FIKOL-518610 format. One record per residue: x, y, z of N, C-alpha, C, CB in turn. Coordinates in pm, whole numbers, plus 50000, padded with zeros to 5 digits. Glycine has a CB too. Layout:
XYZXYZXYZXYZ/...
// end
This chain:
756974058201418757824050001507756944040501586758684058901604/757304027501591756534017701666756924018301813756764003601611/756074011901897756374011602039757694004602066755254004702114/758043994801979759293987402000760513996501978759363975201906/760314006701889761444015601859761654026401967761234022301725/760634028402052760694039102153761554034702271759274043102201/762684040902289763584037202398763174043302530764994041402365/762284053402523761854060002646762834070602694761664049902753/763964072402624764934082602666764434096502630766314080002601/764704106002718764334120002694765304125702591764354128402827/764834130202473765754135702372766364149002416765024137602240/765774155502514766284168302563766424167702715765354179902521/767394160202764767554159002909767934172502971768624148502943/767454174703093767774187103163769264187903193766954188303294/769844199503167771264201503194771464205003341771854212503103/772474199003401772814202103539773834213403543773354189603612/774094218503664775114228803679776484223703635775174233603824/776754210803664778024205003621778134204603469778184190803678/777004201803402777014201903255777394215803203775624197703200/776814226003264777104239703222778564243203248776194249603295/779094238703361780504241503392781424235003289780854236503534/781134222303256781964215403157781884222303021781534200803145/780684227002984780534234102855781344247102855779054237102827/781314254102968782074266602979783574263902972781724274003110/784014253503038785444250103036785904246502895785714238403132/785054239502820785424236202681785564249002598784374226802617/784644258102619784684270602543785904278902576783424278802568/786414277702699787574285502741788884279902687787634286002890/788844267802633790014261702567791254261902657790324269102437/791074257102778792214255602868792344266302974793434255302790/791724277802953791754288203056790894283803175791254301902999/791264287203297790474282803413789114289503417791234285903543/788124282003463786764287303473786714299303567785794276403521/787574299203670787584310303765787994323503700788534307103880/788594322903582788984335303515787774343803478789804332303391/786594337703476785364345003446784634349603571784444336303363/785194347003688784544351303812784534366603818785274345403936/783374372103852783184386603860783184390604007781864391003790/783974400704043784044405504181783454419404191785504405504231/782514420804281781814433604297782624442904386780414431404356/782144455204401782824465004487782804460704633782174478704472/781864452104671781814446804807782684434304823780384443604845/783544431704722784434419904724783654406804728785374420504845/782514406604663781714394504649782124387804519780174397604652/782534375304525782944367804406781744360404350784084357904440/781364363804227780224357604162780744348804048779204368304109/780584335804060781134326603960780354327203830781124312304013/780954322603719780264323103589779094313503580781234320203478/779094302703659777994293103660777554291303804778414279403595/776294293803832775754292303967774334287103956775804305704046/774014277104036772684271204036771994274004169772754255904009/770704276104165769934278404286769594265004349768654286504255/769894263504479769584250904547768214251004615770644247904649/767484262004596766134262604651766054265904798765464249904628/767184269104860767174271505005767024286205042768444266205066/766944294804942766924309104970765534313705013767374317004846/765444322405114764134327905150763614336805039764224335905282/762324336305018761704344404914761384358204971760434337704858/761984368804917761704382104972760304386704935762734392204922/759754395205021758484401404986758684409804860757944410205103/757644411404782757754418504656756834430704654757414409204539/756974438204549756164450204531754684446504527756574457504402/753884455004583752424453204578751864462004467751754456704717/751364455904361750784463504250751834467904149750064475604303/751464477504068752324482003959753364491904009751494488303848/754454492903935755474502703969754984516503928756824499303900/755304526604010754864540303983756024548503928754304546804111/755714557403832756704566503775756644579703849756444568703623/757824584903886757904596803970758884606803910758324593104114/758674619603941759644630003904759704640404014759274636603768/760814647204027760984657504129760494670904077762464658504173/759724678004161759214691304126759504700904240757664690904095/759274713904214759604724004315758374730304379760444734704252/757244730304310756074737004368754794730604317756084752004335/753654735904364752364730204331752034730704184751304737204405/752324741904117752024742903974752814732603894752334757103923/754094731103928754924721403858754444707203887756394723103898/753974705004009753454691804046752224688303964753124691204195/751304697703952750084695103875750404692603728749104706903888/751374700103675751774698103537752374684403514752754708803495/753224679903607753854666803594752824655603603754914664903702/751894656803695750854646503709749944646203587750024648903837/749634658003533748794658603414749484652503292748404673003384/750824653103289751564647703175751674632603179752944653703170/751374626503294751394611903301752174605803415751924606703177/752924613803493753614608203608752594603903714754614618503668/752894593203783751984588203886752144595604017752214573303909/753384599504049753694606404173754704617504146754234596504280/754734627304236755774637504232756504637304365755174651604202/757744641804360758614642004478759004656404505759884633004458/758894660704630759164674504666760094674604786757864682204696/761214681804774762074684104891761344693504986763464689904849/761304689705114760414696405208761194701905327759324686905256/761084715105348761654721705464760504725505556762514734405423/760394718605670759244720505758759114734905806759344711205878/760244741405836760184754905889759694765105787761544759105939/759944762405658759614772305556758404768705473760784774205466/758064755705463757034751605367755774745905430757614741605274/755724745305561754554739105625753254745705582754684739605777/753274758805564752034766005528751704764605380752164780705562/752634759405298752414758805154751944745105106753674762505083/751744735705196751404722105154750054721505085751404712805273/749174731205113747854731205050747934732904900746994742105108/749044738004849749204739804706749574726804635750254750204678/749924716504711750354703804653749244693404656751584698504727/749164685004552748244673604555748834662704644747974668104410/748624663604776749374655604872749234640704850748944659005011/748054636104811747854621704797748724615604686746394618804768/749274624104604750154619104497751544625504509749544622104359/751884629904632753144636704655753984629204758752904651204701/755224626604724756204621204819757014633004872757134610404752/756944635205002757674646205064759014641205117756844652505178/760084648305083761424644405127761994655105219762364642205005/761924653005351762514662705445764024663605426762184658705590/764574674905469765974677805440766944671905542766174692505432/766454667505658767354662005759766614651505841767924673105850/767354645105930766804634006008765684638506101767894627306088/765904649706171764904654606266763614658106193765434666806343/763714664706079762514668206001761784655805951762894677105884/762514645005926761864632705882760954627105990762904622305842/761444626806115760604621806224759394631006245761424620706355/759604644006232758484653506246757444651206137759004668106239/757894649406013756964647205902756174634305920757714646905770/756834624005969756124611305992755034612906097757104600206035/755264621706194754264624406297753084632306242754894631906413/753384642506159752384652706130751744651805992753004666006145/752404645505894751944646505756751434633005706753074651505664/750324628605763749784615605722748954616405595748944609705833/748784628505538748004629705416748804627905289747344642905413/750144627605300750984626305182751044611905135752404631505211/751444609905008751604596304954752714588905024751874596804803/753634596005084754724589805158755734600105202755404579105074/756504596605306757594605005353758894598005314757514607505510/759694604705232760904598605179762034599505282761324605405047/762614588205311763814588005394764994590005299763954574505477/765474602505294766554605805202767904603705267766424620105154/768884611705228770264609105272770794620205360771164607305153/769944630605391770244640205496771604646705483770154633505628/771944651205367773224657905349774384648705320773524665805469/774144635505323775194625805293775024620405151775164614205395/774314627805067773964623004935775184617904857773294633904856/776244625804852777394622004769778014608904819778454633204769/778194607804951778834595805006777964583504987779134597705155/776664584605016775784573005007775574568904862774424576005073/775454578704773775224575904633776364567504574775074588904555/777574569804622778724562604567779254551804661779834572404536/778544549004771778924538104860778674524704791778154538904994/779214514104849778964500904793777524496804819779924490504851/777074486304751775704481704768775434477604912775414469904673/776344470304974776154465805112776104477605208777264456105153/776954487705186776924499505271775604506905258778084508905236/775084507805136773784514305117772674506805189773464515404968/772694493605180771674485505249771724488105399771874470405220/772914487505457773034489605601772634503505643774434486905645/773064513805565772754527605601771244530305594773504537405509/770614526005488769184528805473768354522205584768704523905336/768694509805617767924503105722768214509005859768224488105721/769464512905883769774519406011769034532706023771304521706024/769004540305914768284553105916766784550805937768514560905784/766234540205876764824537105896764544533906042764414525305806/765434526006105765264522906248765324535706331766354512906295/766244544706296766364557406368765034564806374767424566306301/764414566806257763214575206254761984567706305762954580106112/761924554706284760754547206331760754545706482760704533506265/761944545506542762034544406688761364556306756763504543406732/761384567906689760824580006748759484583806687761804591406733/758844574506618757584577506551756474568406604757714575806398/755244571106560754114563206607754044550006533752794571006590/753094541506574753004527906519752674527506371751974520106595/752044538106321751644538206180752694544406087750344545706165/753804549006144754794556206064755404547405956755894561706153/755584534505986756224525605889755454525005758756364511705946/754144526205765753314525705644753514538105558751844524205681/753984549105618754184561505541755614563105493753804573505626/756524555005546757934556605514758274550805377758794550005621/759084558205300759564553705169761074555405167758884561805052/761804544605141763264545205139763764549105000763874531705182/764614559304995765204564004869766464555904842765524579404875/766424547404740767524538204711768224542404582767014523504700/769524545504587770254548304463770454535404384771624555104493/770134535604256770264523504172771134527104052768854518204126/772164518804029773084521003919772844511503804774494519603966/773854509703719773674502503593774104487903598774424509503485/774774483703706775204469803716774014461403761776414468203815/773314455503666771974450103689771964439403797771424444403561/772884429803793772844418903890773024424404032773934408503859/774004433104051774244438904183773044447004230775494447604182/772464455004142771374463804183770104456004215771094474004075/769794445904135768644437504165768844430404299768414427104052/770044425104320770334418204446770244427804564771724411804441/770664440304546770594450104655769154452704697771264463404611/768264454504601766864456904634766244444704703766084460304507/766614432704657766094420504718766654418904860766434408204632/767934422304879768534421505013767874431305109770034424205005/767534443205061766824452905145765514447105196766564465805068/764774440505110763484434805152763694423205250762674429905029/764714415105227764984404105321765314409605460766154395405270/766194419405466766594424805595765464432705660767824433505580/764654439305578763494446305635762564436305704762724454105525/762404424605646761564414405710762114410805848761494401705621/763444410305863764034407505993763784419106090765544405005979/763964431406043763734443106126762274444006168764154455906052/761384441706070759954442606099759534432006200759134441105971/760064419906187759724409306281760214412606421760314395906234/761424418206429762004421706559761214432806627763454426006542/760674442106548760014453906604758484453306594760504466306534/757974442206545756524440806537755864449806435755924443406670/756574452706325756034461306220755314452806116757154469706154/754124457006078753364449305979753354455805842751944447506026/753794468405832753754475505704754844470305612753924490805726/754534468505484755564464105388756554475405362754914459505255/757734471605320758764481405283758414487605149760174474805278/758514500905142758304507705014759634513904969757184518705025/759994511204843761284515404790761094525204674762094503304745/761764536604684761834546404575763224545404515761524561204626/763324541004392764614539504325764934552004245764604527104234/766094558004274766584569404198767604564204097767214580404291/767334566103968768124559603862768574569803756767294548403796/769824569003709770904561403771771544569603881771954557203667/772124562903978772734570104089774114575604051772854561004210/774794569003958776174573003924776544566303793777194569004038/777254572903704777564587203704776524594703622778994589703649/776654607903617775814616103530776744625103450774764624603612/776884622203321777874628903238777364642203184778284619903123/778224652303187777914664903118778264663802971778664676603182/779394657602942779814655402804779194642402754781364655002791/778804642202626778124630502570776924626802657779094618502559/776104637002686775004635302781773984624902737774314648502804/773904622202606772944612202559773194598402619772984611402408/774444595702658774714582802721773964581302853776204581102745/773584592602914772794591903037771414585603014772624605803097/770894587002892769634580502859769754565302873769184584102716/770854559902824771054545402832771294541102976772234541102744/772034549203052772254545903193770924545503269773204556103259/770074555403242768784555803311767934543703275768034568703276/768004539303149767214527703108767714515003177767274526002955/769034513103181769594501203248769264501303397771114500603228/769464512803462769154513703604767664512003630769644527103661/766844517703542765404516103555764974501603541764684524603453/765594494403447765314480103432765624472703561766124474303315/766804475503620767184469003745766194472303856768594473003785/765764485003861764854489303967763504482403955764674504403963/762954482003834761614476103815761654461103841761084478803673/762634454203781762694439703798763194435703937763594433503692/763894445104006764344442304142763284444704246765524450604173/762154450504207761034451704300760794465304357761234442504409/761374476004301761104489504352759624492904333761994500004281/759064500004430757654504104421757494516604336757084506704561/758464525604346758434538304273759804540004206758114550504369/759804544904083761054547004010761104561303959761204536903893/762214568103988762464581403932763724580703848762614592104045/763584583003718764724583103627765284597303619764324578003486/766594598503631767224611603622767254616203476768664611103681/766734628203445766784633003306768234633903257766104646803294/768434630703130769804630303080770404644203067769844623402946/769574654403066770054668203071768944676503136770414673702927/769244689103165768344697303246767424705503157769144706603338/766374699003103765344706403030764054698203027765824709802885/762964704302983761654697902986761584685702894760574707802948/762244686402781762214675102688762864662802750762904678702556/763954664902824764614653702889763724647502996765944658202951/762974655903067762014650703167760934642403098761364662303248/760444647402983759424639902909759944626202867758964647902785/761214625602826761784612902784761884603002900763154615102723/762124607803023762154598503137760794591803154762564605803267/759714599403132758384593503142758164583303031757304604403137/758624586402911758474576902801759274564102827758914583202669/760464565802885761254553902921760474545103018762604558002984/759844551203116759054543403212757854536903145758584552203328/757194544103054756064538202982756494526002902755424548502889/757654526902838758134515502760758414503602851759394519202681/759104506102961759454495003051758234489003119760434499703156/757304497303163756164492403239754994488503149755714502803338/754604497403058753364495402984753544487702854752734508602954/754724488802794754954481502669755654468202695755784490002573/756734468602773757484456302801756934448502920758934459602826/756064454703000755444448203116756474442203212754494437203070/757534449803238758584444803327758104442903470759764454203325/757034449903507756544448603645755444438203659756044461903694/755204430303553754114420503558754414408803652753834415103418/755694406003674756104395203764756774401503885757064385103692/756384397104004756874403404126758354401904149756154397904243/758914390204121760334387604147760894379304033760534380404284/761054385303915761434377503796762814370903806761404386403676/763704376103891765024370103904765084359404013766044380803932/763984357204082763964347104186764294333304131762614346904255/765234326304195765634313004148766814313204053764494306404082/767204325104005768404326103919769624324804010768434339603838/770454314703984771534311604075772444323204107772334300704019/772864330704006773814341604029773184352804109774334347003896/771894355704085771214366304159770964361904302769894370004091/770584349304322770384344404458771694344604536769804330104456/772794341004470774104341504537774424356004577775214335804444/774244365304484774534379404514773624384604624774384387904387/772354380604623771414385004727771834379704863769984380404694/772214367004870772684361204996773874368905052773064346404976/774844371604965776064378305010775774392705054777104378304899/774954399804975774634413605012773784414105139773904420604898/772924404305160772144403805283773084402405403771134392105279/774064393405392774994391305503775854403705528775904379205474/776384409505421777234421405437776414433505481777964424405307/775184434705430774324445605473773944444305619773074446205388/773714432105664773414429605806774594433705894773054414805829/775804430605850776994434405926777154449505932778254428005865/776904456405820776994471005818775924477205907776864476305674/774724471605903773654476405990774054475006136772354468605963/774644463606173775064461406311776134471606352775594447106330/777064474706260778104484606290777504498206319779104485606174/776574502406235775934515506252775124516106382775044518606133/774464505106417773664505006539774564505506663772764492506544/775724498906655776654499406769777124513706795777864490206743/777224521606689777654535506702776494544906731778364539906576/775294539506741774144547706780773344553506665774594558606865/773774551606541773034556506427773284571206397771574554306449/772884575506276773124589106231772234599306301772924590106083/770984595606329770034605206383770524610806516768664598706401/770924602006609771374606706740772654615006727771604594806834/773584610406641774844617706624774594631506565775804609806537/773664632206469773374645106406772664654406503772524643206280/771714649106579770984657406675771924662606784769824649506738/772884654206825773814658206931774954666906879774384646006999/775054668306748776164675806691777504669106717776184689806747/777484655806722778684648106754779474645406625778314634706826/780324654806588781064653606463782004641606463781864666206437/782594638506578783514627106584782784614006553784164626306723/781574612606609780824600306583780314600006439779644598906681/779934611606386779514612106246780644607706153779044626206209/781864611806185783004607606105783224592506116784274615006149/783034587006236783154572606253782104565106172783044568806401/780884570406170779804564106095780094564005946778484571206124/780654575105895780834576705751782204572305701780614591005713/783154570205793784534567505753784684555905654785354564705874/783974544605672784164533405578783754536505435783394521605625/783004547405412782584550605276783764555805192781454561105279/784814560805260785924567205188786714557305103786854574105288/787014545505160787864535905089787254531204957788144523805178/785954527404954785364523504824785394534704722783934518904845/785214547204767785264558404673786654559404609784924571604745/787684557804690789044559004636789354547204544790064559704751/788874535204579789094523804489788384526004356788594510704555/787184531504362786454534304239787164544904156785014538604270/787634555504223788374566004152789584560304080788804576904250/790334551704150791514545804088791144537503967792274537204190/790044529803978789614521503866789164530103748788464512103909/788544541603776788104550603669789314557703608787074560803722/790234562303694791414569503645792274560603557792244574903761/792384547703592793184538403512792364531803403793804527803602/791084535403396790154531003292789864515903299790714534403155/790134509803415789704496003433788184495503451790414489503555/787644505903513786184507403518785784517103409785704512403660/784924512603321784564520403202783384529603233784224511103083/783554542403202782454552103204782334557403061782704563903310/781354552702989781244555702846781074570702824780054548002785/781884576002732781824590102700782654598702793780414594802704/783184592802900784004600402995785454595402992783434599103139/785684583003032787064578003026787294568102912787434571603157/786234563702848786344555002730785304559402628786144539902769/785614557002501784674559602391784184574102389783474550102403/785084583302420784734597502419784694602702276785724605702504/783904613202255783804619602123783994634602140782434616402054/785214639202167785424653402197785054662802084786854655702234/785054657701960784714666501848783264671201855784954659301716/782424664501936781024668501952780834678502066780144656301976/781904681202142781744689202263781334703602236783014689102342/781974710002141781704724302125782234729401994782314732202240/781644740201949782164747801836782404762001886781174747601711/783654766101905783914779701957783314790201865785424782101973/782764800301924782144811001847783154821901815780954816901924/782824829701717783754840001670784044850401778783194846901547/783074852801869783294863001972784144857802087781964867902025/784524844802083785414839502185784734837002319786544848702206/783414837002323782684834602448783004820702501781154836202428/783564819902622783984806902675782794797802704784804808702801/781604803302712780434795002740779644791602614779534802002838/780144795502498779394793102375779744779302321779704804002270/778844770002335779064756302290777784751102226779504747202408/777954741602136776804735402072776294723702155777164730701932/777194715402208776804703502282777274704602426777374690802215/776514711402510776884712602651777404726502681777924702102688/777614729402808778084742602847779374741402924777024749902930/780154752002921781374752802999781104762003116782574757902913/781204756703235780994764503356782324770603399780384755803470/782374783803403783624790503437784094787103578783484805403423/783154783103665783534779703803783894765003818782414783203898/783574756803718783814742503730785304739603738783194734903613/785684731303833787084727803846787954739003900787604723403715/787354748603973788164759804022789244755004119787274770004091/788994744004188790014738404278791234733604202789424726804359/791074731004073792164725703991792784736303901791644714203907/792464748903923792874759403830794364762303834792114772003859/795014759903949796424763403961797314753103891796824764704108/798254757403810799174748003743799884739103844800214755603659/799984726403809800654716903896799744710003996801734723603968/798514714904012797594708704107797164695104055796354717804131/797264684904139796804671504100795294671104097797354660804195/794744663104006793284662303994792714650904078792894660403849/793534644304157793074632604231793084634904381793934620504197/792854647404423792974650604564791824646404651793154664904579/790634644704595789454641804675788754629304621788494653804676/788294620904713787584608804672786314612404597787264600004794/786054605304490784834607604412785014617204298783774612504500/786244622204275786464632604175786764627404035787584641304219/786974614404017787524609503890786674613103768787694594703897/785364610403767784594614203647784644629203620783154609803663/784554637303726784614651903708785974656103655784314659103840/787024649203696788374652803648788494650503498789444644603723/787964639403448787984637203302787214648103230787394623203268/786074652003285785284662403219785974676003228783874663203280/786724678303336787514690503347788574691103236788194691403485/789174679803202790144679503092789484683902961790754665403077/788254679302941787524683202820787174698102824786234674802804/786814703102943786524717402958787754725702921786084720603102/788924721302965790144728702933790314730402783791364721702993/790014719802709790144720702563789164731002506789894707002499/787954731502562786974741102512787404755402542785584738402573/787944757702661788444771002694789594774802601788904771602842/790454765202572791594767302481791094771202342792474754502473/790074764202294789544767102160788774780202159788634755802113/788064783202269787314795702275788244807802272786454796002401/789494805702312790474816602308791084818202169791584814102410/790604810602071791044812101933792054801901887791604825401915/792374791801969793354781701932792664769501869794184777402054/793424762001791792914749401736792964738501844793734745201613/792094728701828792154717301918793464709701894790924707901897/794274707101996795544699901977795304685901921796324698902110/796194681701833796084668801766797204659601809796094670501613/796854647101831797844636601858797914627901733797454628101986/799134626401679799344618601557799764604401594800414625301466/799064594501541799424580601561800364576201449798154571601567/801364568401484802334563301386802344548101393803774569201411/801464541401317801404526701319802524520601235800044521801269/803394513001301804514506401234804604491901282805844514001260/805064483001193805314469301236804164459901208805604469101381/804084448901283803094438501260801684444001274803304426901355/800784439201190799444445001183798664443301312798684438801070/798764431601377797984429401498798324439101610798194415401546/799584439501655799944448701763799764463401726801374446401803/800124467101603800044481301569798604486201568800684483901432/797664477701518796284482101514795674482701654795464472901426/795954472501736795414472401871795924484301951795774459301942/797214487201938797784498202015797364511801961799294497202017/797164512801831796654525401775795244528101825796674525001621/794404517801827793034519501878793044523402026792214506601857/793924516802104794024520202246794454534702265795014510802317/795494538902192796014552502209794974562902167797294554202127/794274560302059793244569802013792174571702121792594564901882/791734560602180790694561302283791204568702406790224547302322/792464566302444793044572902561793094587902541794444567502588/793634592502430793824606902410792494614102386794774609502293/791524607302328790204613702313789574616602449789264604702230/789854608302549789314610902683789844624002740789674599402776/790964628902688791494641802729791124653202636792964641002739/790234650502540789764661002451790634663402328789664673502526/791634654702302792524656702188791874651702058793854649402211/792244658301949791924653501816792924642501781791954665101709/792474632301707793344621201670793514620901519792764607701721/794774619801477795054617801334795714604101318795984629301278/795084595501239795604581901217795824580101067794624571001274/797074580401021797334579400877797274565100824798674585200846/797044555600914797094541700870798524536500874796524540300729/798714524200828800014517700838801084525300761799924503300787/802234527000826803394533200763804454522400740803964544900851/805164523300628806064512300590807504514100635806044510600441/807854525600695809234527600736809314538800839810124530800614/810444539100911810674549901006810764563200932811974547301088/811374563000816811494575400739810134581100703812304573000611/809204572300665807854576900634807174582700758807014565400576/807414576400873806834581300998807394595001033807114571301113/808704596801013809324609701044808764620600955810854608801028/808634617700826808074627700733806664631600776808064622400588/805894621700814804504624300851804414632400982803734611100866/805384630501071805284636201204805924649901218805904627101302/806614654801116807294667601129806284678701160808074671001000/806564686501264805674697401304804614693301403805034703101185/804474680401430803444675801524803844678901667803204660701507/802864682101749803134684701890803294672001971802024693101949/802524661701938802584649002011802344637701914801544648702127/803154627201923802984615401837803084603001923804054615001723/802444592301876802454579601948802914568701853801054576302008/804014562301887804504550901809803694538601848806034548601833/803024532501750802154521001775802694509201694800664524101738/803304499701761803874488301691804004476301780805214491901635/804984467601751805184455501830806424456901916805304443201739/806444449702029807544451002125808904448102063807314441802243/808964438401974810244434401917810894445601836810074422101831/810074454101773810644464601686810984477401761809664467801575/810444479201882810604491901952812064495701979809854491402082/812934486602027814314491002056815044496801935815104479302111/814694492201815815344497401696814664509601637815414486901593/813354510601656812574521201592812444533601681811204516001554/812124531701808811814543001896812964552901908811444538002032/814234548601927815324558501937815494566601809816634551501970/815344560201695815494567401568814394577801553815474557601450/813194574101589812074583401576812234595201672810734576101603/812594592501798812754603201896813874612701856813034597402034/814974607201802816094615601760815744624301641817304607101727/814904619201551814544626701430813474637201456814064617101322/812804636501575811724646001606812014652801740810334638601612/813084660801747813494666401876812484676001936814804673401860/811634682101856810674691601910809334685601945810464702501813/809144672801918807844666401939807854658402069807484657401820/806694656302123806524647502239806204633602183805384652802338/807154624702188807004611402130806684601502242808284607102052/805574594402227805184584102323805184570502255803794587202384/805424560202334805454546502284804244539202342806804539202322/803424533202255802224526002300802624512002343801144525502189/802474509202471802824496102525803424497502663803794488902432/803394486802737803944487002872805474487002865803424474902956/806134495602945807604496002938808214482802984808144507603025/809164477502909809814465102952810664467403075810664459302839/810894456703152811684457703274813084463103244811784444003343/813454473203322814814478403311815074487303192815754467303308/814044490103111814264498202990813834512603015813494492302871/814544521902954814044535602954813104537302835815224545802948/812764549402803811814551602694812504553302559810974563802723/813814549302550814564550202424814584564402369813954540602321/814594574302459814624588202416813264594302397815384589202290/812194586302406810834591602392810374597802524809864580402349/809234604602519808724611402639808164601702741807644621502600/807764589702698807224580002792806374569602721806404586902898/805724561302802804884550502750803424553202784805324536902808/802534548402699801104548302729800634533702724800274557302629/799924529502828799584515302838798354513402926800784507302896/797764501602917796604498102998797004498303145796044484202957/796224505403227796534506603369797214519703404797384495303411/797584527803304798164541003327797124549903396798634547503193/797554558603489796654568603546796384579003438797274575203676/795284577303368795014585603250794744600003288793824580003174/794154602403404793844616203444795124624303458793054616403576/796064619403537797284627103561798154627803436798074620903676/798184617003357798964617203233798434627703137798944603503166/797134627603113796534637003017796614651303067795084633302989/796444653103199796544666503257797964672103240796154666303406/798974663603264800374668003249800684671503104801334657003297/800144663903010800364667002868799704680202831799834655602779/798484682502880797824695302854798644706902911796414695402914/799134705203034799984715603093801204718203005800424711603235/801834707502958803044708602877802764715802746803624694802849/801564714102692801194720602566800634734602585800174712102494/800574739102711800104752602738798594754102735800694761902639/797854743202758796394743902762795974750002894795754729802743/795134760102890794744767403010793954758603106793914779602972/794054761803234793264754703336792034762603377794134752003459/791804773903318790624782003350790284790803231790864790703478/789034795503224788644803803109789444816703103787154807103116/
// end
């Protein structure tokens, strides 16, 4: 090409945020761009296209490489874990009972976690030889673990202020904040970055020069007993968020309770840190518009939560004074997010793989000939699990935070039923009508009933009501899967021909319509926990071993 032919135009001009928005709108083919907006549990709206304007403060980042940690119970276990390749060990510490036993621990590589607020301040005063003193959750583990990201930010910083106010000038350098990290990567990365931003404000106000040290516990929620292998993937996603979000120390929760699972957590960390080099860049998400937006919002909401907790005097003073009323005021806002999450899990709008969606109950257990209720191949059945739900008619949604456990209780019921010598109950699908609706609804129904531990029989497309009736004779429960237009003519005939069966219709009930003689409808947004529990009760499935 000659100089005369060169127009000087850039063949690859930089795309602006507006260019990206227009491209997204074209791809949506008329649907509004806002339909892709994602809303977090803190009611933060994150748009599908966001550009960084460069005005965001840069948070301090991790100093050096990320460390791999595991929890141990004593000195021998600590030495074994360190010898296997862990960088640090974490030990729950009771000052009254264990002060004389610290010599058995390799303190310079040990993070000590006191059991309550008062013990934390004592440890910061007295135990300067440890790798760090973990600011844990002091008996509020369940509430904090499932609180929103902004609530966690506010609580952790308020608790840090509590203990540092009563400690010496060097205590901040020994303090390590225990941060629960889940699988929603953007939110979790933003949470860790917001913690560092707000710590900079706290440190400036109080004249603290020590950097914030963060111990990420991954994943914080959920931890499945059934299909436990999915916990491996959760730990990897949460670990990715923790490392790239700037955590100094990462502890991955083993996917099950044995030594091999602990070994795999170390291998996961080796892959992320040593093979993928995820910790090579201090703040890899810095400048990403969506992450900066989420960090800004969580910083503001975390600051507001911190101010609320400080106005109430903080947890340390309330706990020391035994002020139960103030403790309830401090923790009360955690209840509403738990109930919203439970509702989303119960209606399956929030997906928990292997629990409320994509369950594989056929892998749960193989009942043994001796009928032992605890004899299972994949997991164990705890005879005490779900004892609060043992009485017939008891709702499974009585307490906030129970939804994942309630789904697993439904699966336990099936195992107890099979251990007593019964077959696993089967739900028969009856696909009739247009191929699109019947297949979509059959897939939906199969996934729903598997979450309750049922076996699914899908014969494929049926060409007539008569064929469906022949196939369904003797079945305990059947689901008609078809199109809305055919239901008024088909459902009554099917229900009348199968008087002993529980016939359900897949689809949302039309306005003003009954179930055409069927037992009811199954549809997206149904409270799956109570529906499946009621069906188990109706079929005589036991609620206890």
